[in-house]
C-alpha positions in Angstrom: -26.9 -10.5 -14.6 -23.4 -11.9 -13.6 -22.8 -13.7 -10.4 -19.8 -12.4 -8.5 -18.6 -15.9 -7.7 -17.1 -16.3 -11.2 -14.8 -13.3 -10.7 -13.5 -14.8 -7.4 -12.9 -18.2 -9.0 -11.2 -16.8 -12.1 -9.0 -14.4 -10.2 -7.9 -17.1 -7.7 -6.8 -19.4 -10.5 -5.1 -16.4 -12.2 -3.0 -15.4 -9.2 -2.1 -19.0 -8.4 -0.7 -19.5 -11.8 1.0 -16.1 -11.8 2.8 -16.9 -8.5 3.8 -20.4 -9.6 4.9 -19.6 -13.2 5.8 -15.9 -13.5 7.0 -15.6 -10.0 9.5 -18.5 -10.6 10.5 -16.9 -13.9 11.5 -13.7 -12.1 13.2 -15.7 -9.4 15.3 -17.4 -12.1 16.1 -14.1 -13.8 17.3 -12.7 -10.4 19.5 -15.8 -9.8 18.3 -16.0 -6.2 20.9 -17.7 -4.0 20.7 -18.2 -0.2 24.5 -18.2 -0.1 24.2 -14.4 -0.4 24.1 -13.2 3.2 21.4 -10.6 3.5 21.9 -7.2 5.3 19.4 -8.3 8.0 22.0 -10.9 9.1 25.2 -9.2 8.2 24.3 -5.8 9.6 22.0 -6.9 12.4 21.5 -4.3 15.1 17.9 -5.3 16.2 16.7 -1.8 15.7 16.2 -1.5 12.0 18.2 -4.5 10.8 16.6 -7.7 12.2 16.2 -11.0 10.4 12.6 -12.1 10.5 10.8 -15.4 10.2 9.1 -15.6 6.8 5.5 -15.5 8.0 6.2 -12.4 10.1 7.8 -10.6 7.2 5.0 -11.5 4.8 2.6 -10.1 7.4 4.7 -6.9 7.8 5.0 -6.3 4.0 1.4 -7.0 3.2 0.0 -4.9 6.1 2.3 -2.0 5.2 1.6 -1.9 1.5 -2.2 -2.5 1.8 -3.2 1.0 2.9 -6.2 2.9 1.6 -5.1 2.6 -2.0 -6.5 -0.8 -2.9 -9.8 0.3 -1.5 -10.1 3.9 -2.8 -8.8 3.1 -6.3 -11.2 0.4 -7.3 -14.2 2.3 -5.9 -13.3 5.4 -7.9 -12.6 3.3 -11.0 -16.0 1.7 -10.8 -17.7 5.1 -10.5 -15.8 6.4 -13.6 -15.5 3.4 -15.9 -17.5 0.5 -14.6 -16.3 -2.7 -12.9 -14.8 -4.6 -15.9 -11.9 -2.2 -16.7 -11.0 -2.2 -13.0 -11.0 -6.0 -12.8 -8.9 -6.4 -16.0 -6.3 -3.9 -14.9 -6.0 -5.3 -11.4 -5.6 -8.8 -12.8 -3.0 -8.0 -15.4 -1.2 -5.3 -13.5 -0.8 -7.2 -10.2 0.7 -10.3 -11.8 3.0 -8.8 -14.5 3.8 -5.4 -13.2 3.0 -4.8 -9.5 4.2 -8.0 -8.0 7.3 -8.0 -10.2 8.0 -4.4 -9.1 7.8 -5.3 -5.4 10.0 -8.4 -5.8 12.8 -6.9 -7.9 12.9 -3.8 -5.8 13.2 -5.9 -2.6 16.1 -8.0 -4.1 17.9 -5.0 -5.5 17.8 -3.3 -2.1 18.9 -6.5 -0.4 21.9 -6.7 -2.7 22.8 -3.0 -2.0 23.1 -3.1 1.8 19.3 -2.7 2.2 19.5 0.9 1.0 16.4 2.8 -0.2 15.6 3.1 -3.9 16.7 6.8 -4.0 20.1 5.9 -2.5 20.5 3.2 -5.2 19.5 5.8 -7.8 22.4 7.9 -6.6 24.8 5.1 -7.2 23.5 3.7 -10.5 22.2 6.9 -12.1 23.9 9.9 -10.6 23.8 12.0 -7.4 21.5 14.7 -8.9 18.9 12.2 -10.0 19.1 10.4 -6.7 18.8 13.5 -4.7 15.8 14.7 -6.8 14.2 11.3 -6.6 14.7 11.3 -2.8 13.0 14.7 -2.5 10.0 13.5 -4.5 9.8 10.3 -2.4 10.0 12.3 0.8 7.2 14.6 -0.2 5.0 11.6 -1.2 5.7 9.9 2.1 4.7 13.0 4.0 1.5 13.2 2.0 0.8 9.5 2.7 1.4 9.9 6.4 -0.8 13.0 6.5 -3.7 11.7 4.6 -3.7 8.2 6.2 -3.5 9.7 9.7 -6.4 12.1 8.9 -8.4 9.2 7.4 -7.8 7.0 10.4 -8.8 9.8 12.7 -12.1 10.4 10.8 -12.9 6.6 10.8 -12.3 6.4 14.6 -14.6 9.4 15.1 -17.3 7.9 12.8 -16.9 4.5 14.4 -15.9 4.8 18.1 -16.2 1.0 18.3 -12.7 0.9 16.8 -10.9 2.4 19.8 -10.7 -0.7 22.0 -9.6 -3.2 19.3 -7.0 -0.7 18.0 -5.5 -0.2 21.5 -5.7 -4.0 22.1 -3.8 -5.0 18.9 -1.0 -2.5 19.7 -0.5 -3.8 23.3 -0.7 -7.4 22.1 1.8 -6.8 19.4 4.4 -5.7 21.9 3.8 -8.8 24.1 4.0 -11.0 21.0 7.3 -9.3 20.0 8.8 -10.0 23.4 7.6 -13.6 23.6 8.9 -14.5 20.1 12.1 -12.5 20.2 13.3 -13.0 23.8 11.6 -16.2 25.1 11.6 -18.0 21.7 7.9 -18.9 22.2 6.3 -20.9 19.3 4.9 -18.1 17.2 2.1 -20.3 15.8 0.7 -20.7 19.3 1.3 -17.1 20.2 -0.4 -16.0 17.0 -3.5 -18.0 17.5 -3.9 -16.7 21.0 -3.2 -13.1 19.9 -5.7 -13.2 17.1 -8.4 -14.7 19.3 -7.9 -12.0 21.8 -8.1 -9.3 19.1 -11.4 -10.5 17.8 -12.7 -10.6 21.4 -11.7 -7.0 21.8 -13.4 -6.2 18.5 -16.6 -7.5 20.0 -15.9 -5.5 23.2 -15.5 -2.4 21.1 -18.8 -3.0 19.5 -20.5 -3.4 22.9 -18.5 -0.5 24.6 -17.7 2.2 22.0 -15.4 4.9 23.3 -15.7 8.5 22.1 -14.1 11.6 23.4 -16.5 14.1 24.9 -15.5 17.0 22.6 -18.1 19.0 20.8 -15.7 20.8 18.4 -15.3 18.4 15.4 -12.1 20.1 14.2 -10.5 19.9 17.6 -11.6 16.3 18.0 -10.1 15.3 14.7 -6.8 17.1 15.4 -6.5 15.3 18.8 -6.9 12.0 17.1 -4.4 13.0 14.4 -1.9 13.9 17.1 -2.4 10.6 18.9 -2.0 8.6 15.7 1.1 10.5 14.6 2.5 10.2 18.1 2.1 6.5 17.9 3.7 6.4 14.4 6.7 8.3 15.8 7.2 5.9 18.7 6.7 2.9 16.4 9.3 4.2 14.0 12.1 4.5 16.6 11.5 1.4 18.7 13.2 -1.9 17.7 11.4 -3.3 14.6 10.9 -6.6 16.4 9.2 -5.0 19.4 6.2 -3.3 17.8 6.2 -2.7 14.1 6.8 -6.2 12.9 4.5 -8.1 15.3 1.8 -5.5 15.0 1.8 -5.7 11.2 1.9 -9.5 11.5 -1.1 -9.6 13.8 -2.9 -7.0 11.7 -2.2 -9.1 8.6 -3.6 -12.2 10.1 -6.7 -10.4 11.3 -7.1 -8.7 7.9 -6.5 -12.0 6.1 -9.2 -13.8 8.3 -11.6 -10.9 7.7 -10.9 -11.0 4.0 -11.3 -14.8 4.0 -14.6 -14.4 5.8 -15.7 -12.0 3.1 -14.6 -14.3 0.2 -16.3 -17.3 1.9 -19.5 -15.1 2.1 -19.3 -14.3 -1.6 -18.9 -18.0 -2.4 -21.9 -19.0 -0.2 -24.2 -16.0 -0.7 -23.3 -15.6 -4.4 -24.4 -12.0 -4.7 -25.4 -10.8 -8.1 -23.5 -7.9 -9.8 -25.9 -5.0 -10.4 -23.4 -2.3 -11.4 -22.6 -1.7 -15.1 -19.6 -3.5 -16.5 -18.6 -0.5 -18.6 -19.7 3.2 -18.4 -19.5 4.8 -21.8 -18.8 8.5 -22.2 -17.0 8.8 -18.9 -15.7 12.0 -17.5 -12.2 10.7 -18.1 -10.6 8.5 -20.8 -9.7 5.0 -19.8 -6.1 5.6 -20.9 -4.3 7.0 -19.1 -6.7 7.7 -16.2 -7.7 4.1 -15.2 -4.0 3.3 -14.7 -3.4 6.1 -12.2 -6.8 5.8 -10.5 -6.2 2.1 -9.6 -2.6 2.2 -8.3 -2.3 0.0 -5.3 -3.7 -3.4 -6.3 -2.1 -3.2 -9.7 1.2 -1.3 -9.4 2.3 1.2 -6.7 5.5 3.1 -6.2 4.9 3.1 -2.4 5.4 -0.6 -2.4 8.9 -0.2 -3.7 9.6 2.2 -0.9 8.5 -0.4 1.6 10.4 -3.2 -0.2 13.6 -1.1 -0.2 12.9 0.4 3.2 11.7 -1.7 6.1 11.3 -5.1 4.3 14.8 -5.5 2.9 16.3 -4.8 6.3 14.4 -7.8 7.7 14.8 -10.4 4.9 16.7 -13.3 6.4 17.1 -15.3 3.2 16.9 -14.3 -0.5 14.7 -17.3 -1.2 12.0 -15.7 1.0 11.8 -12.8 -1.4 9.3 -14.4 -3.8 6.7 -15.1 -1.1 7.2 -11.7 0.6 7.5 -9.4 -2.4 5.7 -11.1 -5.2 3.2 -13.0 -3.0 2.5 -9.9 -0.8 1.5 -7.9 -3.8 -0.8 -10.7 -5.1 -2.5 -10.6 -1.8 -3.1 -6.9 -2.3 -4.4 -7.5 -5.7 -6.8 -10.1 -4.2 -8.0 -7.4 -1.7 -8.6 -4.9 -4.6 -10.7 -7.5 -6.4 -12.6 -8.2 -3.2 -13.3 -4.5 -2.7 -14.6 -4.4 -6.3 -17.0 -7.2 -5.6 -18.2 -5.7 -2.3 -18.8 -2.4 -4.2 -20.7 -3.8 -7.1 -22.6 -6.7 -5.5 -22.8 -5.7 -1.8 -24.6 -2.4 -2.7 -27.2 -1.7 -5.4 -26.5 0.6 -8.3 -28.8 3.6 -8.4 -30.3 6.2 -6.1 -31.5 6.2 -2.6 -30.3 4.8 0.7 -28.3 1.6 0.4 -27.0 2.4 -3.1 -23.4 2.7 -4.3 -23.8 6.4 -5.1 -25.2 7.4 -1.7 -22.6 5.3 0.1 -19.8 6.9 -1.9 -21.0 10.4 -0.9 -20.6 9.3 2.8 -17.0 8.2 2.1 -15.1 5.2 0.9 -14.8 3.6 4.4 -18.5 3.7 4.8 -19.0 2.3 1.3 -16.7 -0.6 1.9 -17.9 -1.5 5.4 -21.5 -1.2 4.3 -21.1 -3.5 1.3 -19.0 -5.9 3.4 -21.6 -6.0 6.1 -24.4 -6.6 3.6 -22.8 -9.6 2.1 -21.3 -11.2 5.3 -24.5 -10.5 7.3 -26.4 -12.9 5.0 -24.4 -15.8 6.3 -26.8 -15.9 9.3 -24.0 -16.8 11.7 -25.1 -16.3 15.3 -24.0 -12.9 16.8 -22.5 -11.9 13.4 -25.1 -9.2 12.5 -24.8 -6.8 9.6 -23.7 -4.1 12.1 -20.9 -6.3 13.6 -19.8 -7.4 10.1 -19.7 -3.7 9.0 -17.5 -3.0 12.1 -15.1 -5.9 11.1 -14.8 -4.4 7.7 -14.1 -0.9 9.1 -11.6 -2.4 11.6 -9.8 -4.1 8.7 -9.6 -0.8 6.7 -8.4 1.1 9.8 -5.7 -1.5 10.3 -4.6 -1.1 6.7 -4.3 2.7 7.2 -2.5 2.6 10.5 0.1 0.0 9.4 0.9 2.3 6.4 1.2 5.3 8.7 3.8 3.8 11.0 5.8 2.2 8.1 5.7 5.5 6.1 7.1 7.3 9.1 10.0 4.8 9.5 10.8 4.9 5.8 10.7 8.7 5.9 13.4 8.6 8.6 15.4 6.3 6.3 15.1 8.6 3.3 16.1 11.7 5.4 19.2 10.0 6.8 20.3 8.0 3.7 19.5 10.3 0.8 18.7 13.8 1.9 21.4 14.3 4.5 24.1 11.9 5.5 24.6 14.0 8.7 21.1 13.2 10.0 21.7 9.9 11.7 19.8 10.4 15.0 16.6 8.4 14.5 14.7 10.5 17.1 15.6 13.8 15.4 14.9 12.6 11.8 11.5 11.2 12.9 10.6 14.5 14.4 11.7 16.4 11.3 9.6 14.1 9.2 6.4 14.2 11.3 6.2 18.0 11.9 5.2 18.9 8.3 2.8 15.9 8.2 1.1 17.1 11.4 0.9 20.7 10.2 -0.7 19.5 6.9 -3.1 17.3 8.7 -4.4 19.8 11.3 -4.7 22.6 8.7 -6.3 20.4 6.0 -3.7 21.8 3.6 -3.1 18.4 2.0 -6.5 18.3 0.3 -5.3 20.0 -2.9 -1.9 18.3 -3.2 -3.4 14.8 -2.6 -5.0 15.0 -6.0 -1.6 14.4 -7.5 -0.8 11.4 -5.4 -1.9 8.9 -8.0 0.4 10.4 -10.6 3.4 10.8 -8.2 2.9 7.2 -6.9 3.0 5.7 -10.4 5.9 8.0 -11.4 7.9 6.7 -8.4 7.1 3.1 -9.5 8.3 3.7 -13.1 11.5 5.4 -12.0 12.1 2.6 -9.4 11.9 0.0 -12.2 14.4 2.0 -14.3 16.8 2.2 -11.3 16.5 -1.5 -10.7 17.1 -2.2 -14.4 20.3 -0.1 -14.2 21.5 -2.1 -11.3 20.7 -5.5 -12.8 22.4 -4.5 -16.1 25.6 -3.8 -14.1 25.5 -7.4 -12.9 25.0 -8.7 -16.5 21.3 -9.7 -16.2 18.6 -9.6 -18.8 16.1 -6.8 -17.9 13.6 -6.9 -20.7 10.9 -8.2 -18.4 11.4 -5.0 -16.3 11.8 -2.4 -19.0 8.5 -3.1 -20.9 6.3 -2.5 -17.8 8.5 0.4 -16.8 8.1 2.3 -20.0 4.3 1.5 -20.1 3.9 3.0 -16.6 6.2 5.9 -17.3 4.6 7.0 -20.5 1.1 6.5 -19.0 1.9 8.6 -16.0 3.6 11.4 -18.0 0.6 11.6 -20.4 -1.8 11.6 -17.3 0.1 14.6 -15.8 -0.2 16.6 -19.1 -3.9 15.6 -19.4 -4.8 16.6 -15.9 -3.0 19.9 -16.4 -4.0 20.9 -19.9 -7.5 19.3 -20.5 -10.7 21.4 -20.5 -11.6 21.7 -16.9 -8.0 20.7 -15.9 -5.7 22.5 -13.4 -4.9 25.4 -15.7 -8.5 25.9 -17.0 -9.9 25.9 -13.5 -7.3 28.4 -12.3 -5.6 25.9 -10.0 -2.1 27.2 -10.8 -0.4 25.5 -7.8 -1.4 22.1 -9.0 -0.6 23.0 -12.6 2.9 24.0 -11.7 3.5 21.0 -9.5 2.1 18.7 -12.1 4.4 20.1 -14.8 7.4 20.0 -12.5 6.7 16.3 -11.9 6.5 15.8 -15.7 9.8 17.5 -16.2 11.3 15.5 -13.3 10.2 12.3 -15.0 11.8 13.3 -18.2 15.0 14.3 -16.4 15.4 11.0 -14.6 14.5 9.1 -17.8 17.2 11.0 -19.7 19.7 10.0 -17.0 18.7 6.4 -16.9 18.3 5.5 -20.6 22.0 5.9 -21.6 23.0 3.6 -18.8 20.3 1.1 -19.7 20.9 1.0 -23.5 24.7 1.2 -23.5 24.9 -2.6 -23.1 23.6 -5.2 -25.5 22.5 -7.5 -22.7 18.9 -6.4 -22.8 18.8 -7.5 -26.4 21.0 -10.5 -26.3 20.7 -12.2 -22.9 
């Protein structure tokens, strides 16, 4: 039997060395220079372009990228392959691929007037590739917004304790934004007060849960979806300093403290792993399926959309990029490892109530919050019962989801105005155009089938983003081998996964799911098309071979 404490210690050392050594290596390759004035400063409008203090931007970036992905992915990977493949892929992927991807995408966008990655593809590949990439990104963002809003609605219905703290953090964020931006209040003091109040309201929510008195479950869910998407729409058009950035910052602190509490509990309680390290004869082969099952936490295309969307428009200095982009992704990798430990040591493997399998049937939010509560509840801290600890876990998950919803909405507005139509500049109109299909998919549950392709589309976006970044950096005479090797690995893995899911026995074609089969094959062809456009531009120079 293995004690989970050793995974925590080994991963902590691993990411520390990764940040210090490989992060600095990338920083050197990018030739980071604070003499380069960033778009946040040069193009400042205090709506979208607004220079941010480094802690605030780290909070925004981490809270935005850490959606449901780093929780769902490891849980599914454990159920398919066992915990060891998940731990190894998260560890290697986060340091050498995912964090690098986020960092280089952020700097590339910053050096291209904070444009989105699809706009940069238009310039450094061609307009057809950029337009097609933009369309794929837009569809993926609509799916993310749809699924995350529906997931948030379901978690609020399942845990009405969440209503009060979620409202509290939104109101407090606006107050914090005004205090820091307009009155120049010390943000350390404001942050401490804000977080203390949030945890107070989390306790209030536990004591006074709020649920809508509606008996129809479908109507109830649709009402909450509408409220959540309405909030996302408002957050996406307000000045970034007023709500989005301070809310993400407060959410990140609260999430970090909750995560730290969980890690401390693992170190003190030292729960034993009772799940299998490896499951032979799995339903799926490890390659390529592990690498698209665990996306966020190892490598995620959505992160590049955040890096080149909201984050690059707030980066006040290039030197902040390593902490924000590279460091933010390592924090998400840490979250993914923690989710893995909660799943394999906070719950028992087997059958019956309290087992991993039964919890998974109830949903991934229930599984995570139950495992978290079981471990933290053993600390015997006064008032911190297993039930309250489970609520804190669910609150953290819900915060992850909601911060991704409002950021996705804002990025969707950017993609519509930058890539899809240069005539759509009104931020209110573009937000409405983006949210209407997301709302329709959510209230009709039409996203269920298409969401099965998210893992593949997400990794395909990551691979193509790396190829676009490589094309840009080559134009500035930089060595890009450290980008190309991971890019081709992710690209080939994703393309094989698309074919496997479509053509295997029991796949999309065999099961008669022709819509998924067609979309999957179209994505495969799209990946080949963009690769065909990118490779000549990448290999026409010897710089990748002779730096």
